[in-house]
N, C-alpha and C positions, 0 to 999 in steps of 0.2 A: 334213342330211348329204349331201355330194356322193356320187353313185353310185360304187361301187367303192372308196371310201376308208373307213378305219376312223374311228370317232368321235375327235375331238380330246380330249386331256386338258384338263379345265377346272378352273381353280384359283381360290381366293379370295385377292385381294390387298388388299382394303380392307374395313374393318368400321366402321360408324357406328351408335351407339346413343343413343337418347333414351328413358330409362326411369324408372319410379318409384323405382328403386334407384340411379340415377346417370345423369348425362349424360356421354357419352364412355366409351371402353373401360376406362380405368383405374378410374374411380369405379364403373362397373358391375361389373367383376370384383372389386374390393375388397369390395363388398357381398356378392357371392356367396361369396367366400372366407371372409368373417367371419360369414356367416349373418345378415345384416342385412335385415330385411323392409322393403318399401316400402308396405305396407298400413297405413292409418291412418284417423283420423276424416275424413270428407268436409269439406273446407274451401272449395273453389272455388265451391260453390253451397250454398245453405241446404238442410239435410237435413230441415227441418220438413215433415211430411206425406209424405215419401218412404219407400218400402218398405225402404230400407237406409240406414244411417248411416255406413258405411265404404266405402272404395274405395282403389285404388292410383293416386294422382295423381302426375304429374310436377311436382315443385316447382322453383321458381327457374328456370323456363324462359322465356327471352325470345327470340322468333324474330328480333328485330333483330340478335342476336349471330351468327346463322347464315345467314340468307337474304340473298343478294346482291341480287336484284331486289326491293328493298323496296317499290316502287310496287305490286306485286301482292299485298301483304299484306292489303289491304282485301277481296280476293276469295278469301282463303284461310281455310277453316274451321280449327278446332283440329287436326283430323286431317291436313289438308294441310300445315300449318305443321310438325307433328312429322315428317312424311315428308320434306319438302324439307330440313329442318335435318339429319336423320340422313343424307340423301344427301350433303350438303356435308361432313359429318364423314367419311363413307366415302371420298369422293374425296380429301380431305386425307390420310387414313390410307394410301391407295394411292399417294400421292406424285404424283398426276396434276394437272398444270396445264393451262390452256387451250392447245390446240395440240399437246399431247403425243400425242394420238390423233386420227386423221382423223375429224372430226365425222360423216362419213357412215358410219363403221365403229364408232360408239359408239351403243348403243341403250339403251332403258329398258323394263323389265318390272316392273310394280308390282301389289301386291295391295292391295285396298281393300274396305271393308265398307260397312255402312249409315252414311252421314254425316248426322247429324241437324242440324236447324236449332235455334237457341235461341228460346225463347218471345219474347224481346225483339225479334227480327227481324220478327215478324208482329204484335206487340202493337198498334201504331197501326191497322193495317188491320182487326184483329179486334175492336177496342173497341166498335164499333157493334152487335156481336152478344152483348154481355154480358147483355142482356135477351131471353131466347128468345121471349117473348110478342109482341115487336115484329117485324113482318115487313118493315118499310121498308128496313132495312139489307140484307136479302137481295135485294130487288128492284132496289136501286140500287147494287149492288156495283161494277159496272164504272166508273161515272162518279164515284163518291164515294171508293171505298176502294182500288181497284187501284193508283192512283198513290201510295199510301202505302207500297208495298213497293219497296225499292231495285231499280232496273232490273237490276242484276247479282247479285241475291240468289241465284238458282238456281246460279250458278257455284260457290258455296261448298259445294253439296251433291252435285255430279256426281262419281261415283266414279272417272271417268277423269282428273280434274283433278290428283291427285298426280303421275301419270306425265307429264302435260303440263308442270306447273311444274318438275319435275326436269329434263326435257329442255330447257326454256328456260334454267334456271340454268346448265346445263353444255353448252349448244349441242350436245346429242346429237341428231343428225339421222337416226340409224339406226332400225331397227324399234322401234316403241313400242306397248305393249299393256298392258291392265289386266285383272286377274283378280279376280272377286268370288265367292269361295267360302268366305266366313267364315274360320274358323281355318286352313283348308288353303291359303289364298291365297298365303302367302309361299313355301311349298315348291313350289307349282305354278308360281309366278313364277320360282323358281330353275330348275325343270325346263324351262320354256319358254325361259328365257335360254340354257340349255345347247343347246337345239335350234337357236336362232338362230345361235349360234357354230358349231355343227356343220354347219349348212347353208352356212356360209361367208359369211353376211350381216353379220357383225360380228366385230371382234377383241376387244371388251370390252362388257360389259353392266352397267348399274346396276340391281340387282334388290333388292326388299325389300317391305315393307308397313307401313302405318300405320293407326291407328284410335284413337278416343277414345270411351268409352262411359260418361262420368260426368256428362253433363248431365241435367237432370230428365226430359226426354222419353225418353232412352235408359233411365234407371233405371226409369221407369214401365213401359216396353215390356218390359224384361228381367224385371221382376217377374211378368209374365204368361206370357212364353214360356220362361223358364228357371227353375231352382231356385237362388235366391240364398240365401246363408247368412244366417240371422236373427241371427247372433252380433253382439254389440256390443263384442266384444273383438277389435280389429283384428289384433293380433299372432298370434292363434291361430285366426282364422276360416277360412283356407284350409288344408285338411288332406288333401291328396291321398293316397288309398289307406289312410288311417287309419280305424279302425273307427268313430270318432266324427265323421266328416265329415258335414256337413249342408248343403252347397251351395257354389256358386262365389262369387267376389268379382270385381266389375268393376274396370276400370282403363283405362289408356291408355298409348300408347307407340309407338315405331317402331324398326326396325332395318333398315339398308340395307347391301348388300354390292356390291363391285366384283368381278365374275368375268371371267376372261380365258382365252384359249387359253394353255396352258402355255408354248409356244414364244414367244408374244408377251410374256408376263410376264418370262421369262428374258432375252429380247433387250433389254428396257428396264431390266433390273436391279431388278425389283420384289421386294419381300419377300413371300414366299408363306406364307399361314396354313395352308392345307390344300388337298387335292384333293377334288373332288366325285366320288365313285366311281359313284353311281347314285341316281336319284330315281324314285319310282313312285307311282301313285295307284290307288285303288279305291273302290267304293261298296257299301253294304250291299244295295242293291236292295230288293226286297220282303221285309220281315221279318214272317213269320207266327208264328214261335216264338222265344222268348227266346234259344235256342241259336244262332239265325241271326244275331243282332246281332253286329257286329264283323267280318263277312266282308270288308268293304272294307279294313279295316286289315290283316287277314291277307293279303289279296292284295297290298296295297301293300308290306308288309314282305318277303314272299317274292319279289316281282318285283324289288324294289330289291336284295336279296341276290344274285339271279341276275345282274342287270345289273352288279353290282359284282364278281362272280366271287369271292365270299367265302362262308364257312360261318358259321352262327349263332354257333358258339363263338369265332370270331375277333373278335366285337364286344367292345369294351372297356367300353362303357356304353350305356345307353338314356336319352335325354332324353324323358321321357314327356309325353303330353298333360296328364294329371293334372287333370281338371276339378274334382275335389273334390265331385262329387255321388255319391250312393250307386250309381245305376245306371251312369253313364258310366264310373266308375273300375272297376267290376266287369267291364263289357263290354271295356274296354281290356285289363285284366289277362288275361282269358280269351283275347283275341286274341293276346297274346304267347305264351301256352302253346301255342296251336294253330299259330302261325306258326314258332316257334323250337324246339318240342319240349322235350326235357330241358334244353337250353341255357338256357332261360328261368329255370331255378332258380338259375343262377350268374352271370348278367349283371347287374352293378350298375345300379340304376335311380335316377334323380333326377327330381324333378318341380319345375321352377322356378316353376310357377304358385303355389307356396307363398310365393314372394317378392313376386310382382306380379300375381297373379290372372289373369283372362282378359279379353281385350278385342278380340274379333273378329279381323280379319286381322292386326293389329299384334302380337298375342301370339305367334303362330307365328313371326314374324320375330325377336322379342326372345329367344324360347327358342332359336332356331337360333344367335343370337349367343352364347348361353351355351355351346352345344356347341362352337362354333369356338374360343372362348377357353379352354374346358376342355382341348381338345386342345393348344392353344398352351402352356398352363401345366402340362399333364400331371397335372391334379388335378380330381376330380369334386366339385362342391359338394354339400353334404348337402341333404336334403329337410326343410324346416321342419315342425314340428308332427306328425311321424310318431312318435307316442307309443304308439299302440295298434294294432299290425299287424292288418289285417283277414284272417282265415283264409280268406275267400272269394277273396281276390286272390292270396295266396301269391307275392309278389314280393320279391326281395332289394333293398328300398328302402334307399338310403344314408342312414343316420342320423347319420353323421359325415363330414367331408371325407375323401377317400381318394385315394391315388395311383392313376392309371390304369394298368391292366395291359396295355393295348393302345393303339396309336395310331389305332384305328378306332372311330368312334362313330356312333350312329344317333339322329336326331331325328324325332319323329312329331307329326302333328296330325290332329285329327278333328273334324268338325262334328256338330251335333245330329242331322242327317239321315243321318249315316254316311259322308259324303264324307271320305276319308282319304288321307293322304300320308306317305311315309317317305323320308328322305334319309340316305344313308350317306357319311361323310366320313373322310378319312385325313390325319393331320398330315403335313406335308412338312418 
């Protein structure tokens, strides 16, 4: 922000979604409005021997339909393809064509998570190590096996590559940055994009996040580091805040947003979805007692409210993190009560992870798209599978679709390590 000047109003003018419940805003919102889940049997890879048989996959996705620079597809992982495709949809939705914005004034801020390689990518190079009793393969790795790995293999796994490819696609020559903070990445990208605009370094930013956690390596890793639902009933496996919840469901997806200075958007005649009133972050720090968990989310919510200059009771809804694990949902619920006081008993809560699970950086972005479209339509989607309210959470979780009582909503995200973000938006 320029010294001596008030922060610019920053608005959302474009939304692009590639998700397990629909590609494009219309299909995505239609699924939310009708309560249609995107969690199903795992089909893209064999589930034999894997710790889970279900996931939220993006079906009928062909990157050739969305990626302009098709020559780069060979160095795009699934995560990158999802992100670049969602960015193209967001730019189309914003009505922006090449040359509409000075390329030097258009930037990219992107969230990314752990991008896994597929076993097939290294299979040829690793085949000599199938017999652990033979040491020859290890001693002759460089001359025999290294050249069996594609020279550009690593480019598919670098977390900064989604932002790079988005910039190439749209000739965005302004500030370009990547944030890797798991589920909090998308809202942190929004926050940094706002800062870039307020510093006067850009008129518009392409912000969002993408990730895919459904390949065998990710599923094996998450089975060790996270609590995955053991359920084999895909439609009822993700149950945020429900007393019978038993773990998270993995998935994939991306959502991308075009954000602009309000004056810039009005001058070009853009259709505005909402204004971003405030974004804030916090971390749990050292947690020595259970009661200390969630401090980061409390700080994020209270700071976001302060920056937005609104009171807790003015919030029309909360789009919760809703991981669907016993501990995480309890910690999140307690954070709402601590941050919002008595107002937490009356603010409707929805948990969209019940539709499409959790998938690192991308899930925070797709949930935010749900908030923006809910504000646009004036309706809050219900939380699926909320059949048995957990008395330890004590939240007014929406069990049926409901009309929004306010044009202001809050979306939150939280990582397993307690890094938390909250964004408050108002329909325009």
